[in-house]
N, C-alpha and C positions, 0 to 999 in steps of 0.2 A: 406358245412355248418360246422360251428364250434360248437362242443358239450361242450368244456371246454375252456375258455378264461381267462388267468391269467395275471395280469399286476402288477409287482413290489410287489408281495405278500411277506410279512415278518412276522416272529413271534419271538420275543425276550422274554427270561425269565431272567430278570436282564441283566447281561453282556453276557449271552449265546445266540447266534444267532442260534436258532433251524431251522429257515428258513430265507434265506437272499436274498431278491429281486428276487423272482421267476417270470420268464416270460415264458409262456407256452401256446400253442394252440394244442388241440386235435380234429381232425375231427370226424364227426359223423360216427358211425358204425365201428370205429377202435377198436382193442384190443391193448391198450397202456400199455406197461410194464414200471413201474417206479422202477428203480434199484438203489441200494446203499447198502453199508455195514450197519450193525446195528448202530443205532444212527445217520444216515445220514440226517434224516428229512422226511422220507417217511410217517410215521404214522402222524406226525404233519401236513403234507400237506393234507392228507385225512381228518383229523379232521377239518381243515380250510375249505376245499371245500365242506364238508357236513354240515357245520354250527355248529359243536360241539365245536369249538374254535373260538375266535375272533382274527383277525390279528392285529399286531402292526402297519402295514402300508400296502398299496396296496389294490387292489380289484380283484374280480374274478366273472365270470358269468359261471354258469353250466346249460345247457339246456335252456339258455336264461334268467335264473333267477339270480338276484344279490345275492351273498353269504353274509350272515351276517345280522345284524339288525333284527333278528327274522323273516326273510322272510319265512312264512309258505308255500308259493308257491313252494319253493325249495324242501321241503320234499315230495311234491306230485310227483315230477319228477325224484327223485333219489332213489336208493336202496343201502344198505350198508351191507357188511359182515365184521365185525371188526376182528382184528387179533385173538382175543379170544372171540368167540361168546358165549353169555350167554343164557341159557335156563332154564325153570322151569322143572326139571327132572321128576316131578310127572305128567306132562301133556303128553298126547299122541302127536304124530306128527300132527295129524289132529287138535287136540285141540289147539296146539301152533299156527298153521296157522290161525285158526279162531280168536285167540287172537290178532295176528298181523293185520289181516284184519279189526278187529273192531277198532284198534288204527288208521288205515287209513280211518275210516268212510266209508268203503265199505258197500254195502247193503248185507243182509243175503244171497240172491241168488247169488250175485257176489262172496262173500266169499266162498260159497260152490263150485261154479264152478271153481274158481281160485285154490282152495285147491286141487281139484282132478286133474286139469290140471298140476299143478306144482309138485305134488307128483309123478305123472307119468313121468314128464320130468326129475326129479332127481332120478328116479327109487327107490322111497320109498313108492309106493302105497300099496304094501303088508305089509309094516311095519308101515303104518300110524296109526294103532290102538294100536301100542306098545308104552310103555312109553319111553320118550326121554332118561331117565336115563339108559336104556339098550342099547342105540345106540352105535355103534363103533365111533371112531373119524372121520372116513371118512363119515359115515352116518350123523353125526352131522354137518359136513361141508356142505354136500349137502342139509340138512334141512335149514341151515343158508342161503344158496344161494336161496332156494325156498322162504323163508320169505322175502328176499330182493327184490324178483321179484313180490310179490303179488299185488303191486300197479301199475304194468306195467311201470316201470321206463324207462326214456329215457337214463339215465346214471347210470351204476352199478359200485360201488366202491368195490373192493375186496382187503382187507389188508392181505397180506401173506396167500392166500387161501390154499396153499399146505403145509404150515409150520407144522412140527411135524407129518405129515401123513406118513404111510408106503407106499411102492411102489404101492400097489394095490389102496390104498385110493387116492394117488396123480394122478394115471392114471384116476380114475373115475372122479375126479374134473376137470382135464384138458379136458377130453372128453366133459364134460358138458359145459365148457367155450367155446369150439369150436362150440357147438350147439347154444349157446346164441348169438354169435357175429353177426348173421344175422339180429337181431331185436333190438339190443341196443348197445350203446357205453360202452366199459368196460375199466375201469381204474384199473389196477392191480399192486399193489406193491409187490415186492418179492426180496429175496436175493438168491433164488434157480434159477440160471441162465439158466440151461438146460430146466426148465419148461417154462420160458419166451420165449426161442428160439422156443419151440414147438407151442406156441399159439399166440404170439404177432406179429403184423405187424409193430408197431412202438415202440421205446424205448426212455426213457430219463434216464440219469445217473446223480445221485445226490451224493454229498459227502460234509460232514461238513456243511450242510444247503445250499449249492450253487449248482445250476444246471450246469453241465459240458457240456453236449451235448444232443441234441434231433435229432433223425433221424429214417428213416425206417431201419428195420433189414437188408434188402438187400443192402441199400446204405452203411451202416456201414461195412458189410462184404466186399464189394468192396473196400472201403476206406482203410481197414486194411488188405487187401488180402496179404497173403504171396506170394512171387514170386517163389513158388515151384510147379513144375509140377509133377504129379504122373501118371505112366503108368504101365500097366500090359500086358504081352505078353504070347502067348501059348508056345513059344519056349524059350530056354535059351538066355538071353539078355546080356551075359558077353561082347561079342565083341562090341555090340551096345553101352554099357556104355563106353568102351575104346574110341570109336569114338567121343562120346560127349565131352570127355576131351579136344579134339582138337579145339572145337568151342569157339571162344573168347567171345561170348555173353552169354555163359553158365558157370556154376561153380558147383563144388561139386557133380557130378553125382555119384550115388551109387545104389546098389541093397539092398533093405531092406525087410526082411521077416516079414509080418504082418498077424497074425493068419494062419500061414502056407503057405501064398501066397507070392511069390517073387514080389516085386514092384521096378520099377526104379523111383528114385526121383532125380530131378535136379533143381538147383536154377538158375533163370534167372537174369543176370546182366542188361539186357535190356528187360523188360517184354513185351513191345509193339512189339519188333522185334521177341521175342520168340513166341508170340501168332500167328504171321504171318508165321514164317519160320519153327518152330518145327514140325508141321504136315507134311511138305514136307520132313524133315529129317527122320521122322519115316517111311514115305512111301518108301523112298529110301533104308531103311534098309532091306526090304524084310520080316520083322517079322509080325506075325499076332497079331494085337492090339486088346485087349479085354476091356481095360479101359483106359481113358485118361481124366484128369481133372486138373484144377488149384486149388490148395489147398486153401480153404476158412477157415478163423478162426471162432471158435465158439463165441457166445456172451460172454462166460466166458473168453476166450482169450482176446477179445476186452476190456472187463470190467477191467481186471487186468492190461492191458497195459495202459489204460487211467488213472487209479488211480495211477499207478506207474510213468508213464512218461508224463502225461498230454495228452490233445487231439491233434491228428495229424492235422496239418494245411493243 
């Protein structure tokens, strides 16, 4: 099933194309990472998909509801954490949750139940009677996620959820996202690529308002895999490296010390042949292998390569 279906969605501000002919499908229960540099069109897309902006052209459906035209049915099925969530600092966490529940026309009993469930989920139950003005940035982000979930949304939009957080705050929010993905589809925009790599199963990369690519993280890593094999041995591998220099389908064998551990790295000129034959070569060396892997690029590596050189065909 498709949670988000976008067809030709565009948003122009005069001559500026903030979003240009976006076509996108996001399956249910995915954590979708929407990546791009600042000004790429990420926040514009979220505003359009949540009904806070009107498109210049195109259409979209979120959780089966058509976006735009004042469709109140959409608001029932979505939750939103904006890039800079706003709170009434004089309210306590519980009071703010009650306020949001009333905006969604939940019953008093449901508001009370959901408030306690969600404050526990985001680990703010003990802080629920404290004023929001005294919350840390990480606590405010987690409260923002809690309020976005109070109406049990089918699709949750998170706009830069870890931006400006310290490492502890980022870790808390990412742990929460991983816990949420079992029950809802998450559309998460970010320019912190290591965070996306930790929690997202799919990513889309946007630049200057145009979608460049959409793929699973695994497929992207395979597509942009470096043809470099890394090995670690219990014994000295100097002679083994010399023997690799004589193999015509390998190049640039070398010993590299990483965090005090010697590694043998070698680039494959024929990666398919290397996958099949390199294990045999290692076995014939008589060395004790402790680690062997094909180097996979990070999402950050892929992102930079796509923006610099374009998408690989």
